[in-house]
Backbone as a printed PyTorch tensor [residue, N CA C, xyz], in Angstrom:
tensor([[[-10.1160,  34.6650, -29.2240],
         [-10.4740,  33.8620, -30.3730],
         [ -9.2610,  33.6550, -31.2550]],

        [[ -9.1890,  32.4770, -31.7930],
         [ -8.1220,  32.1920, -32.7210],
         [ -8.5380,  32.6920, -34.1010]],

        [[ -7.6550,  33.3830, -34.7310],
         [ -7.9600,  33.8900, -36.0630],
         [ -8.0970,  32.7510, -37.0530]],

        [[ -7.4620,  31.6160, -36.7800],
         [ -7.5010,  30.5080, -37.7190],
         [ -8.7400,  29.6390, -37.5510]],

        [[ -9.1500,  29.3970, -36.3510],
         [-10.2390,  28.4430, -36.1390],
         [-11.5710,  29.0950, -35.8280]],

        [[-11.5530,  30.3470, -35.4440],
         [-12.7860,  30.9830, -35.0450],
         [-13.2320,  30.5500, -33.6510]],

        [[-12.4380,  29.7570, -32.9740],
         [-12.7540,  29.3140, -31.6150],
         [-11.9030,  30.0420, -30.6100]],

        [[-12.4480,  30.1370, -29.4490],
         [-11.7220,  30.7660, -28.3520],
         [-10.5920,  29.8740, -27.8750]],

        [[ -9.5030,  30.4790, -27.5370],
         [ -8.4340,  29.7400, -26.8550],
         [ -8.7760,  29.6970, -25.3850]],

        [[ -8.8870,  28.5250, -24.8510],
         [ -9.0960,  28.3780, -23.4120],
         [ -7.7320,  28.4750, -22.7520]],

        [[ -7.6750,  29.1040, -21.6100],
         [ -6.3750,  29.1450, -20.9270],
         [ -5.8960,  27.7290, -20.6300]],

        [[ -4.6140,  27.5370, -20.7320],
         [ -4.0450,  26.2210, -20.4390],
         [ -4.3860,  25.8410, -19.0050]],

        [[ -4.7790,  24.5960, -18.8310],
         [ -5.1010,  24.1140, -17.4890],
         [ -3.8340,  24.1300, -16.6510]],

        [[ -3.9250,  24.7250, -15.4860],
         [ -2.7800,  24.7880, -14.5970],
         [ -2.5710,  23.4280, -13.9450]],

        [[ -1.3400,  22.9450, -13.9270],
         [ -1.0990,  21.6650, -13.2640],
         [ -1.3820,  21.7820, -11.7720]],

        [[ -2.0340,  20.7740, -11.2530],
         [ -2.3360,  20.7510,  -9.8370],
         [ -1.0970,  20.2980,  -9.0670]],

        [[ -0.8400,  20.9260,  -7.9220],
         [  0.2920,  20.4610,  -7.1140],
         [  0.1190,  18.9770,  -6.7930]],

        [[  1.1960,  18.2650,  -6.8250],
         [  1.1460,  16.8220,  -6.6300],
         [  1.1270,  16.4690,  -5.1500]],

        [[  0.5490,  15.3040,  -4.8750],
         [  0.6560,  14.7730,  -3.5160],
         [  2.0870,  14.2820,  -3.3380]],

        [[  2.5020,  14.2150,  -2.1070],
         [  3.8920,  13.9210,  -1.8090],
         [  3.9870,  12.8090,  -0.7780]],

        [[  4.7430,  11.7580,  -1.0970],
         [  5.0280,  10.6850,  -0.1450],
         [  6.3290,  11.0050,   0.5710]],

        [[  6.2630,  10.9810,   1.8920],
         [  7.4250,  11.2780,   2.7200],
         [  7.6320,  10.1640,   3.7340]],

        [[  8.8640,   9.9600,   4.1690],
         [  9.0760,   8.9900,   5.2440],
         [  8.2960,   9.4290,   6.4900]],

        [[  7.6060,   8.4830,   7.1090],
         [  6.8920,   8.7840,   8.3520],
         [  7.9240,   8.9720,   9.4600]],

        [[  7.7440,  10.0210,  10.2450],
         [  8.6180,  10.2790,  11.3850],
         [  7.7440,  10.4950,  12.6120]],

        [[  8.3830,  10.6280,  13.7480],
         [  7.6640,  10.8900,  14.9900],
         [  6.8400,  12.1670,  14.9030]],

        [[  7.2640,  13.1150,  14.0760],
         [  6.5280,  14.3720,  13.9230],
         [  5.1440,  14.1600,  13.2880]],

        [[  4.9760,  13.0700,  12.5520],
         [  3.7000,  12.7800,  11.8890],
         [  2.7190,  12.0090,  12.7790]],

        [[  3.1930,  11.4700,  13.8940],
         [  2.4100,  10.4830,  14.6270],
         [  1.1070,  11.0050,  15.2220]],

        [[  1.0510,  12.2470,  15.6250],
         [ -0.2130,  12.7760,  16.1570],
         [ -1.2800,  12.7730,  15.0590]],

        [[ -0.9200,  13.2840,  13.8680],
         [ -1.8750,  13.3150,  12.7510],
         [ -2.2250,  11.9010,  12.2880]],

        [[ -1.2330,  11.0170,  12.2570],
         [ -1.4760,   9.6260,  11.8530],
         [ -2.4310,   8.9510,  12.8420]],

        [[ -2.1750,   9.1010,  14.1330],
         [ -3.0270,   8.4660,  15.1450],
         [ -4.4500,   9.0270,  15.1000]],

        [[ -4.5870,  10.3160,  14.8470],
         [ -5.9180,  10.9240,  14.7380],
         [ -6.6600,  10.3660,  13.5300]],

        [[ -5.9780,  10.2690,  12.3940],
         [ -6.5950,   9.7180,  11.1880],
         [ -6.9640,   8.2590,  11.3980]],

        [[ -6.0790,   7.5150,  12.0210],
         [ -6.3210,   6.0910,  12.2870],
         [ -7.5880,   5.9180,  13.1330]],

        [[ -7.7370,   6.7370,  14.1650],
         [ -8.9020,   6.6400,  15.0480],
         [-10.1830,   7.0420,  14.3360]],

        [[-10.0670,   7.9370,  13.3650],
         [-11.2290,   8.3590,  12.5770],
         [-11.6260,   7.2900,  11.5630]],

        [[-10.6470,   6.5710,  11.0480],
         [-10.8910,   5.6240,   9.9510],
         [-11.3830,   4.2610,  10.4160]],

        [[-11.0620,   3.8420,  11.6400],
         [-11.3220,   2.4690,  12.0500],
         [-12.0080,   2.3740,  13.4090]],

        [[-12.8670,   1.4010,  13.5300],
         [-13.5000,   1.1030,  14.8200],
         [-12.4820,   0.4730,  15.7790]],

        [[-11.4830,  -0.2040,  15.2260],
         [-10.4290,  -0.8520,  16.0220],
         [ -9.0710,  -0.3800,  15.4930]],

        [[ -8.7040,   0.8610,  15.8070],
         [ -7.4850,   1.4410,  15.2350],
         [ -6.2050,   0.9210,  15.8820]],

        [[ -5.1150,   1.0620,  15.1230],
         [ -3.8060,   0.8880,  15.7160],
         [ -3.6310,   1.9890,  16.7650]],

        [[ -2.8630,   1.7010,  17.7910],
         [ -2.5320,   2.7230,  18.7820],
         [ -1.3350,   3.5370,  18.2700]],

        [[ -1.1370,   4.6720,  18.8900],
         [  0.0540,   5.4730,  18.5720],
         [  1.3010,   4.6260,  18.8180]],

        [[  1.2510,   3.7990,  19.8720],
         [  2.3740,   2.9220,  20.1900],
         [  2.6880,   1.9210,  19.0920]],

        [[  1.6550,   1.4440,  18.3900],
         [  1.9030,   0.5290,  17.2680],
         [  2.7440,   1.2170,  16.1910]],

        [[  2.4510,   2.4930,  15.9320],
         [  3.2290,   3.2380,  14.9360],
         [  4.6370,   3.5200,  15.4480]],

        [[  4.7560,   3.8850,  16.7270],
         [  6.0750,   4.1180,  17.3250],
         [  6.9240,   2.8530,  17.1980]],

        [[  6.3430,   1.7020,  17.5470],
         [  7.0730,   0.4290,  17.4670],
         [  7.4820,   0.1070,  16.0320]],

        [[  6.6050,   0.3910,  15.0840],
         [  6.9180,   0.1230,  13.6750],
         [  8.0870,   0.9790,  13.1990]],

        [[  8.0870,   2.2430,  13.5990],
         [  9.2060,   3.1070,  13.2240],
         [ 10.4940,   2.6320,  13.8910]],

        [[ 10.4130,   2.2670,  15.1620],
         [ 11.5940,   1.7920,  15.8960],
         [ 12.1480,   0.5050,  15.2860]],

        [[ 11.2540,  -0.3290,  14.7520],
         [ 11.6830,  -1.5910,  14.1400],
         [ 12.2670,  -1.3910,  12.7430]],

        [[ 12.1480,  -0.1770,  12.2150],
         [ 12.6970,   0.0870,  10.8900],
         [ 11.7830,  -0.3170,   9.7470]],

        [[ 10.4990,  -0.5220,  10.0330],
         [  9.5620,  -0.8560,   8.9570],
         [  9.4780,   0.3050,   7.9720]],

        [[  9.1560,  -0.0250,   6.7410],
         [  8.9230,   0.9990,   5.7250],
         [  7.6200,   1.7040,   6.0860]],

        [[  7.6890,   3.0070,   6.3180],
         [  6.5040,   3.7670,   6.7090],
         [  6.5550,   5.1170,   6.0160]],

        [[  5.4740,   5.4380,   5.3350],
         [  5.4160,   6.7050,   4.6210],
         [  4.0720,   7.3700,   4.8410]],

        [[  4.0780,   8.6870,   4.7560],
         [  2.8490,   9.4700,   4.8190],
         [  2.6350,  10.1100,   3.4550]],

        [[  1.3790,  10.2180,   3.0710],
         [  0.9940,  10.8750,   1.8300],
         [  0.3760,  12.2180,   2.2140]],

        [[  0.9910,  13.2850,   1.7280],
         [  0.5280,  14.6270,   2.0780],
         [  0.0410,  15.3490,   0.8290]],

        [[ -0.9470,  16.2040,   1.0280],
         [ -1.4510,  17.0360,  -0.0500],
         [ -0.5650,  18.2450,  -0.2390]],

        [[ -0.8880,  19.0650,  -1.2480],
         [ -0.0590,  20.2490,  -1.5330],
         [ -0.0180,  21.2380,  -0.3750]],

        [[ -1.0290,  21.1890,   0.4910],
         [ -1.0530,  22.0810,   1.6540],
         [ -0.4100,  21.4520,   2.8850]],

        [[  0.1420,  20.2500,   2.7350],
         [  0.7790,  19.5570,   3.8480],
         [ -0.1670,  18.6920,   4.6610]],

        [[ -1.4530,  18.7200,   4.3280],
         [ -2.4390,  17.9180,   5.0700],
         [ -2.1940,  16.4320,   4.8420]],

        [[ -2.3800,  15.6500,   5.8770],
         [ -2.2140,  14.1990,   5.7920],
         [ -3.3770,  13.5980,   5.0070]],

        [[ -3.0600,  12.9240,   3.9050],
         [ -4.0660,  12.2510,   3.0860],
         [ -4.1360,  10.7650,   3.4060]],

        [[ -3.0000,  10.1790,   3.7840],
         [ -2.9440,   8.7530,   4.0750],
         [ -1.5480,   8.3550,   4.4910]],

        [[ -1.3810,   7.0530,   4.6950],
         [ -0.0910,   6.5300,   5.1290],
         [ -0.0880,   5.0160,   4.9540]],

        [[  1.1310,   4.4680,   5.0020],
         [  1.2550,   3.0090,   5.0380],
         [  2.4520,   2.6170,   5.8810]],

        [[  2.3770,   1.3730,   6.3800],
         [  3.4740,   0.7520,   7.1170],
         [  3.6290,  -0.6470,   6.5460]],

        [[  4.8600,  -1.0070,   6.1900],
         [  5.1160,  -2.3290,   5.6170],
         [  6.3900,  -2.9080,   6.2260]],

        [[  6.3760,  -4.2170,   6.4110],
         [  7.4920,  -4.9100,   7.0450],
         [  8.2410,  -5.7420,   6.0030]],

        [[  9.5110,  -5.4140,   5.7530],
         [ 10.3040,  -6.2270,   4.8350],
         [ 10.5840,  -7.6090,   5.4240]],

        [[ 10.6150,  -8.6020,   4.5610],
         [ 10.9700,  -9.9640,   4.9480],
         [ 11.9130, -10.5380,   3.9030]],

        [[ 12.0840, -11.8290,   3.9070],
         [ 12.9470, -12.4850,   2.9340],
         [ 12.2180, -12.5310,   1.5960]],

        [[ 12.7000, -11.7680,   0.6410],
         [ 12.1180, -11.7060,  -0.7070],
         [ 10.6540, -11.2770,  -0.7120]],

        [[ 10.2020, -10.5700,   0.3390],
         [  8.8040, -10.1430,   0.3770],
         [  8.6690,  -8.8680,   1.1930]],

        [[  7.5280,  -8.2270,   1.0130],
         [  7.1480,  -7.0770,   1.8070],
         [  5.7350,  -7.3540,   2.2820]],

        [[  5.4790,  -7.1330,   3.5690],
         [  4.1710,  -7.4030,   4.1560],
         [  3.5480,  -6.0620,   4.5450]],

        [[  2.4550,  -5.7130,   3.8870],
         [  1.7450,  -4.4770,   4.1850],
         [  0.9650,  -4.6520,   5.4790]],

        [[  1.3370,  -3.8930,   6.4980],
         [  0.7030,  -4.0100,   7.8070],
         [ -0.4710,  -3.0540,   7.9660]],

        [[ -0.3690,  -1.8830,   7.3570],
         [ -1.4130,  -0.8760,   7.5090],
         [ -1.3400,   0.0640,   6.3150]],

        [[ -2.4610,   0.2970,   5.6790],
         [ -2.5760,   1.3330,   4.6540],
         [ -3.9100,   2.0150,   4.8950]],

        [[ -3.8710,   3.3200,   4.9940],
         [ -5.0700,   4.0710,   5.3440],
         [ -5.1310,   5.3590,   4.5460]],

        [[ -6.3080,   5.6540,   4.0280],
         [ -6.5940,   6.9490,   3.4260],
         [ -7.5670,   7.6520,   4.3640]],

        [[ -7.2870,   8.9050,   4.6750],
         [ -8.1680,   9.6700,   5.5500],
         [ -9.5930,   9.6180,   5.0020]],

        [[-10.5770,   9.3300,   5.8480],
         [-11.9550,   9.1640,   5.3770],
         [-12.4960,  10.3260,   4.5330]],

        [[-12.1080,  11.5490,   4.8520],
         [-12.6540,  12.6920,   4.1190],
         [-12.0260,  12.9130,   2.7520]],

        [[-10.9940,  12.1360,   2.3900],
         [-10.3800,  12.2720,   1.0610],
         [-10.3430,  10.9400,   0.3090]],

        [[-11.1510,   9.9810,   0.7210],
         [-11.2080,   8.7080,   0.0080],
         [-11.8920,   8.9010,  -1.3410]],

        [[-11.5740,   8.0260,  -2.2710],
         [-12.1850,   8.0790,  -3.5910],
         [-11.4810,   9.0020,  -4.5710]],

        [[-10.2430,   9.3950,  -4.2500],
         [ -9.4890,  10.2930,  -5.1340],
         [ -8.1940,   9.6580,  -5.6330]],

        [[ -8.0810,   8.3340,  -5.5330],
         [ -6.9040,   7.6420,  -6.0460],
         [ -5.7100,   7.6050,  -5.1090]],

        [[ -5.8920,   8.0440,  -3.8740],
         [ -4.7550,   8.0580,  -2.9520],
         [ -4.2840,   6.6470,  -2.5920]],

        [[ -5.2040,   5.7150,  -2.4250],
         [ -4.8180,   4.3310,  -2.1030],
         [ -4.0080,   3.7310,  -3.2470]],

        [[ -4.4580,   3.9410,  -4.4700],
         [ -3.7300,   3.4090,  -5.6290],
         [ -2.3470,   4.0470,  -5.7180]],

        [[ -2.2520,   5.3380,  -5.4320],
         [ -0.9590,   6.0260,  -5.4400],
         [ -0.0030,   5.3670,  -4.4380]],

        [[ -0.5070,   5.0690,  -3.2420],
         [  0.3500,   4.4210,  -2.2440],
         [  0.6720,   2.9810,  -2.6310]],

        [[ -0.2830,   2.2680,  -3.2280],
         [ -0.0010,   0.9020,  -3.6900],
         [  1.0680,   0.9100,  -4.7770]],

        [[  1.0220,   1.8930,  -5.6630],
         [  2.0710,   2.0270,  -6.6830],
         [  3.4290,   2.2490,  -6.0190]],

        [[  3.4540,   3.0760,  -4.9720],
         [  4.7100,   3.3230,  -4.2540],
         [  5.2030,   2.0540,  -3.5670]],

        [[  4.2930,   1.2780,  -3.0150],
         [  4.6720,   0.0040,  -2.3910],
         [  5.2220,  -0.9690,  -3.4240]],

        [[  4.6140,  -0.9960,  -4.5930],
         [  5.0950,  -1.8610,  -5.6800],
         [  6.5270,  -1.4540,  -6.0580]],

        [[  6.7600,  -0.1540,  -6.1820],
         [  8.1040,   0.3360,  -6.4950],
         [  9.0930,  -0.0110,  -5.3770]],

        [[  8.6420,   0.0910,  -4.1330],
         [  9.4900,  -0.2670,  -3.0010],
         [  9.8580,  -1.7520,  -3.0580]],

        [[  8.9050,  -2.5930,  -3.4270],
         [  9.2050,  -4.0220,  -3.5790],
         [ 10.3100,  -4.2360,  -4.6000]],

        [[ 10.2160,  -3.5630,  -5.7390],
         [ 11.2540,  -3.7110,  -6.7640],
         [ 12.6010,  -3.2190,  -6.2280]],

        [[ 12.5950,  -2.1070,  -5.5120],
         [ 13.8260,  -1.5650,  -4.9440],
         [ 14.4540,  -2.5440,  -3.9510]],

        [[ 13.6360,  -3.1910,  -3.1420],
         [ 14.1140,  -4.1380,  -2.1350],
         [ 14.3170,  -5.5480,  -2.6950]],

        [[ 14.0230,  -5.7210,  -3.9690],
         [ 14.0620,  -7.0260,  -4.6340],
         [ 13.1200,  -8.0230,  -3.9660]],

        [[ 11.9900,  -7.5160,  -3.5120],
         [ 10.9530,  -8.3640,  -2.9170],
         [ 10.0710,  -8.9010,  -4.0470]],

        [[  9.8820, -10.2080,  -4.0620],
         [  9.1090, -10.8310,  -5.1300],
         [  7.6150, -10.8530,  -4.8570]],

        [[  7.2100, -10.6580,  -3.6060],
         [  5.7940, -10.7110,  -3.2330],
         [  5.4660,  -9.5560,  -2.3020]],

        [[  4.2640,  -9.0330,  -2.4570],
         [  3.7110,  -8.0630,  -1.5190],
         [  2.4730,  -8.7230,  -0.9210]],

        [[  2.4660,  -8.8750,   0.4050],
         [  1.3890,  -9.5650,   1.1130],
         [  0.5750,  -8.5740,   1.9270]],

        [[ -0.6840,  -8.9090,   2.1630],
         [ -1.5180,  -8.1100,   3.0430],
         [ -2.6830,  -8.9310,   3.5600]],

        [[ -3.2490,  -8.4470,   4.6490],
         [ -4.5170,  -8.9700,   5.1540],
         [ -5.5180,  -7.8290,   5.0910]],

        [[ -6.7700,  -8.1640,   4.8150],
         [ -7.8360,  -7.1700,   4.7830],
         [ -9.1010,  -7.8210,   5.3330]],

        [[ -9.8710,  -7.0440,   6.0820],
         [-11.1320,  -7.5810,   6.6160],
         [-11.9880,  -8.1150,   5.4730]],

        [[-12.5560,  -9.2800,   5.6750],
         [-13.4300,  -9.8300,   4.6380],
         [-14.6260,  -8.9230,   4.3780]],

        [[-15.0420,  -8.1520,   5.3860],
         [-16.1780,  -7.2420,   5.2120],
         [-15.8110,  -5.9690,   4.4480]],

        [[-14.5290,  -5.7230,   4.2100],
         [-14.0920,  -4.4950,   3.5510],
         [-14.0550,  -4.7010,   2.0340]],

        [[-15.2350,  -4.7480,   1.4510],
         [-15.3640,  -5.0250,   0.0120],
         [-14.6920,  -3.9480,  -0.8290]],

        [[-14.7700,  -2.7040,  -0.3980],
         [-14.1700,  -1.6090,  -1.1760],
         [-12.6530,  -1.7870,  -1.2820]],

        [[-11.9980,  -2.0610,  -0.1580],
         [-10.5470,  -2.2500,  -0.1820],
         [-10.1750,  -3.4960,  -0.9800]],

        [[-10.9120,  -4.5900,  -0.7750],
         [-10.5960,  -5.8140,  -1.5270],
         [-10.7140,  -5.5720,  -3.0300]],

        [[-11.7050,  -4.7980,  -3.4530],
         [-11.8700,  -4.5030,  -4.8810],
         [-10.6860,  -3.6820,  -5.4060]],

        [[-10.2030,  -2.7260,  -4.6090],
         [ -9.0290,  -1.9350,  -5.0160],
         [ -7.8250,  -2.8570,  -5.1740]],

        [[ -7.6280,  -3.7440,  -4.2060],
         [ -6.4880,  -4.6610,  -4.2830],
         [ -6.5940,  -5.5760,  -5.5030]],

        [[ -7.7660,  -6.1150,  -5.7690],
         [ -7.9440,  -6.9830,  -6.9300],
         [ -7.6570,  -6.2220,  -8.2230]],

        [[ -8.1560,  -4.9940,  -8.3400],
         [ -7.8800,  -4.1840,  -9.5360],
         [ -6.3910,  -3.8840,  -9.6630]],

        [[ -5.6970,  -3.8430,  -8.5590],
         [ -4.2610,  -3.5530,  -8.5680],
         [ -3.4250,  -4.8090,  -8.8800]],

        [[ -4.0700,  -5.9550,  -8.9890],
         [ -3.3580,  -7.1790,  -9.3610],
         [ -3.1550,  -8.1790,  -8.2440]],

        [[ -3.6210,  -7.8680,  -7.0380],
         [ -3.5180,  -8.8250,  -5.9390],
         [ -4.4620,  -9.9980,  -6.2010]],

        [[ -4.1000, -11.1500,  -5.6600],
         [ -4.9650, -12.3210,  -5.7220],
         [ -5.2480, -12.7950,  -4.2970]],

        [[ -6.4280, -13.3390,  -4.1350],
         [ -6.8320, -13.8860,  -2.8410],
         [ -6.1610, -15.2440,  -2.6940]],

        [[ -5.4040, -15.4350,  -1.5940],
         [ -4.6710, -16.6950,  -1.4280],
         [ -5.0790, -17.4750,  -0.1840]],

        [[ -5.9150, -16.8930,   0.6670],
         [ -6.3130, -17.6350,   1.8530],
         [ -7.0900, -16.7740,   2.8290]],

        [[ -7.3700, -17.3660,   3.9800],
         [ -8.1350, -16.7000,   5.0270],
         [ -7.4460, -16.9360,   6.3620]],

        [[ -7.3300, -15.8830,   7.1510],
         [ -6.8660, -16.0140,   8.5330],
         [ -8.1170, -15.9040,   9.4060]],

        [[ -8.4830, -17.0060,  10.0110],
         [ -9.6940, -17.0560,  10.8360],
         [ -9.5320, -16.1960,  12.0960]],

        [[-10.5390, -15.3880,  12.3860],
         [-10.5580, -14.6070,  13.6160],
         [ -9.4160, -13.6250,  13.7700]],

        [[ -8.9040, -13.1170,  12.6920],
         [ -7.7060, -12.2690,  12.7080],
         [ -7.9540, -10.8900,  13.3130]],

        [[ -9.1000, -10.2910,  13.0030],
         [ -9.3860,  -8.9220,  13.4420],
         [-10.3930,  -8.8940,  14.5820]],

        [[-10.2520,  -7.9180,  15.5020],
         [-11.3060,  -7.7260,  16.5050],
         [-12.5700,  -7.2040,  15.8120]],

        [[-13.7020,  -7.5460,  16.3770],
         [-14.9950,  -7.1240,  15.8290],
         [-15.8870,  -6.6880,  16.9860]],

        [[-16.9840,  -6.0250,  16.6820],
         [-17.8880,  -5.5740,  17.7570],
         [-18.3860,  -6.7250,  18.6350]],

        [[-18.7550,  -6.3660,  19.8390],
         [-19.3340,  -7.2900,  20.8220],
         [-18.4000,  -8.4550,  21.1570]],

        [[-17.0870,  -8.1760,  21.1670],
         [-16.1150,  -9.1930,  21.5660],
         [-15.9010, -10.3040,  20.5580]],

        [[-16.4310, -10.1650,  19.3740],
         [-16.2620, -11.1930,  18.3340],
         [-14.9920, -10.9350,  17.5400]],

        [[-14.7160, -11.8260,  16.6120],
         [-13.5510, -11.7150,  15.7390],
         [-14.0120, -11.8130,  14.2890]],

        [[-13.2530, -11.1880,  13.4000],
         [-13.5570, -11.2280,  11.9650],
         [-12.3970, -11.8460,  11.2090]],

        [[-12.7270, -12.6260,  10.1880],
         [-11.7050, -13.2410,   9.3480],
         [-11.0390, -12.1970,   8.4610]],

        [[ -9.8010, -12.4900,   8.0970],
         [ -9.0490, -11.6500,   7.1660],
         [ -8.8390, -12.4070,   5.8690]],

        [[ -9.0430, -11.7240,   4.7600],
         [ -8.6500, -12.2620,   3.4590],
         [ -7.1520, -12.0020,   3.3240]],

        [[ -6.3950, -13.0240,   2.9740],
         [ -4.9630, -12.8830,   2.7280],
         [ -4.7920, -12.7210,   1.2290]],

        [[ -4.0960, -11.6640,   0.8370],
         [ -3.9070, -11.3660,  -0.5790],
         [ -2.4300, -11.1650,  -0.8590]],

        [[ -2.0500, -11.4390,  -2.0940],
         [ -0.6480, -11.3320,  -2.4760],
         [ -0.5370, -10.7700,  -3.8880]],

        [[  0.5120, -10.0220,  -4.1000],
         [  0.8340,  -9.4660,  -5.4120],
         [  2.2270,  -9.9280,  -5.7920]],

        [[  2.3340, -10.6100,  -6.9070],
         [  3.6410, -11.0280,  -7.4180],
         [  4.2800,  -9.8100,  -8.0680]],

        [[  5.5310,  -9.5590,  -7.7310],
         [  6.2270,  -8.3800,  -8.2290],
         [  7.1980,  -8.8030,  -9.3160]],

        [[  6.9540,  -8.3190, -10.5250],
         [  7.8480,  -8.6150, -11.6460],
         [  9.0880,  -7.7340, -11.5510]],

        [[ 10.1710,  -8.2100, -12.1250],
         [ 11.4260,  -7.4520, -12.1730],
         [ 11.9050,  -7.0420, -10.7880]],

        [[ 11.8080,  -7.9620,  -9.8580],
         [ 12.2200,  -7.6550,  -8.4940],
         [ 13.6780,  -8.0020,  -8.2320]],

        [[ 14.4280,  -8.3450,  -9.2470],
         [ 15.8480,  -8.6150,  -9.0300],
         [ 16.2300, -10.0110,  -9.4540]],

        [[ 17.4650, -10.3950,  -9.1750],
         [ 17.9960, -11.6750,  -9.6320],
         [ 17.1880, -12.8680,  -9.1550]],

        [[ 16.7020, -12.8400,  -7.9230],
         [ 15.9650, -13.9960,  -7.4360],
         [ 14.6430, -14.1420,  -8.1570]],

        [[ 14.0320, -13.0240,  -8.5610],
         [ 12.7750, -13.0920,  -9.2990],
         [ 13.0170, -13.6410, -10.6890]],

        [[ 14.1310, -13.2440, -11.3110],
         [ 14.4330, -13.7420, -12.6550],
         [ 14.6180, -15.2550, -12.6290]],

        [[ 15.2920, -15.7620, -11.6140],
         [ 15.4960, -17.2050, -11.5090],
         [ 14.1710, -17.9270, -11.3100]],

        [[ 13.2800, -17.3350, -10.5390],
         [ 11.9900, -17.9660, -10.2750],
         [ 11.1300, -18.0190, -11.5280]],

        [[ 11.3780, -17.0760, -12.4680],
         [ 10.5680, -17.0240, -13.6650],
         [ 11.1950, -17.7880, -14.8280]],

        [[ 12.3380, -18.4210, -14.6110],
         [ 12.9970, -19.1650, -15.6860],
         [ 12.1230, -20.3380, -16.1150]],

        [[ 12.1820, -20.6860, -17.4110],
         [ 11.3990, -21.8350, -17.8790],
         [ 11.7660, -23.1030, -17.1140]],

        [[ 10.8340, -24.0350, -17.0470],
         [ 11.0320, -25.2710, -16.2800],
         [ 12.2070, -26.0810, -16.7820]],

        [[ 12.5150, -26.0020, -18.0740],
         [ 13.6170, -26.8060, -18.6350],
         [ 14.9400, -26.0630, -18.6170]],

        [[ 14.9720, -24.8380, -18.0570],
         [ 16.2080, -24.0810, -18.0190],
         [ 17.1400, -24.6840, -16.9680]],

        [[ 18.4470, -24.6310, -17.2150],
         [ 19.3900, -25.1450, -16.2120],
         [ 19.2710, -24.3390, -14.9210]],

        [[ 19.3450, -25.0320, -13.8020],
         [ 19.2450, -24.3770, -12.4950],
         [ 20.4720, -24.7070, -11.6740]],

        [[ 20.5640, -24.0020, -10.5560],
         [ 21.7030, -24.1880,  -9.6490],
         [ 21.7200, -25.6150,  -9.0920]],

        [[ 22.8690, -26.0120,  -8.5880],
         [ 23.0380, -27.3600,  -8.0700],
         [ 22.7910, -27.4650,  -6.5830]],

        [[ 21.6960, -26.9100,  -6.1040],
         [ 21.4350, -26.9420,  -4.6630],
         [ 20.6920, -28.2090,  -4.2370]],

        [[ 20.3550, -29.0680,  -5.1750],
         [ 19.6790, -30.3140,  -4.8330],
         [ 18.2000, -30.1460,  -4.5140]],

        [[ 17.6780, -28.9550,  -4.6990],
         [ 16.2680, -28.7110,  -4.3800],
         [ 15.3910, -28.6670,  -5.6240]],

        [[ 15.9720, -28.8900,  -6.7990],
         [ 15.1890, -28.8130,  -8.0370],
         [ 14.2580, -30.0090,  -8.1840]]])
């Protein structure tokens, strides 16, 4: 009890160990492939992840304080953009902010790479993921017809979404200049 307030002092809340984003390596692939198969009816193969790593795509794993795999993402850099190819949170730990944590990391990666846009496709039936993306600032920009495999040999459309990345470098600053600002003499104005 505090002599001044007459109330008990509660012990200070201990900080929880933080989740950790690490570069995905071949050592993670067994756990990644297992999580992928658990999360999706039509998962990426282990080979898809191997190929992504070999191609130099941005790939990270999200681990808990005990080292357990919580999620991962794979993204392909392009000209002034980053294309999110796969983002997955392990089904047994969904709903704890892990997807948003990885999206924040992807946003930071875009700024680091001076990418002005972050693109992704998501199944139109995946309302939960689309809602997370919309809350994160993505906008729906189109549909890819028949993009994903679906049960019984059918195909499912993908919603194409994009996030404009502010402060992504010199090219982003030029793109955000007022319409009446002087521009370069490339003849494309």
